[in-house]
C-alpha positions in Angstrom: 89.8 27.2 -63.2 93.5 27.3 -64.1 95.7 30.4 -63.8 96.8 31.8 -67.1 100.3 32.8 -66.1 102.9 30.3 -64.8 104.3 30.7 -61.3 107.8 29.7 -60.1 109.2 28.1 -57.0 111.3 25.3 -55.5 110.3 21.8 -54.5 110.4 22.1 -50.7 109.2 18.5 -49.9 108.4 15.4 -51.9 107.2 12.1 -50.4 107.9 9.5 -53.1 105.9 6.8 -51.4 102.8 8.9 -51.2 103.5 10.8 -54.5 102.8 14.2 -53.0 104.8 17.3 -52.3 105.0 20.9 -51.6 106.4 23.8 -53.6 107.7 26.9 -51.9 106.5 29.6 -54.3 108.6 32.7 -55.0 106.0 34.9 -53.3 106.6 33.0 -50.0 103.5 30.9 -50.1 103.3 27.1 -50.3 101.3 25.0 -52.8 100.8 21.2 -52.8 101.0 18.9 -55.8 100.6 15.2 -56.7 103.2 13.4 -58.8 100.7 13.1 -61.7 101.1 16.9 -62.1 104.7 16.5 -63.2 104.7 17.4 -66.9 107.4 15.0 -67.9 105.4 12.0 -66.7 108.2 10.8 -64.4 106.1 10.7 -61.2 109.3 11.6 -59.3 111.1 14.8 -58.4 113.6 15.9 -55.8 113.7 18.6 -53.2 115.5 21.8 -54.1 114.6 21.7 -57.8 113.5 24.9 -59.3 110.1 24.5 -61.1 107.4 26.4 -62.9 103.7 25.4 -62.6 100.1 26.5 -63.1 97.7 26.9 -60.2 94.2 25.5 -60.2 91.4 25.0 -57.7 91.5 21.3 -56.8 88.6 19.0 -56.0 88.9 19.7 -52.3 88.6 23.5 -52.9 92.3 24.2 -52.3 94.8 25.4 -54.8 97.1 22.8 -56.3 100.0 22.9 -58.7 99.7 21.3 -62.2 101.9 21.2 -65.3 105.0 21.2 -63.2 108.2 21.6 -65.2 111.8 21.9 -64.1 113.6 25.2 -64.8 
């Protein structure tokens, strides 16, 4: 299930070799993402970038960010 409203945060960590990262959400929580979740298809981002995203329940049962766009 995908959340209907976008959330906002800052890329706190991104490991380009692994293609995974963490977003510090404005509410103080953290959410993980994979580079394929970047909406522009670039598969790369940098730490400190402000982003919006949707939250969904991933295949492991944990929340993950999808549809990530820079703000």
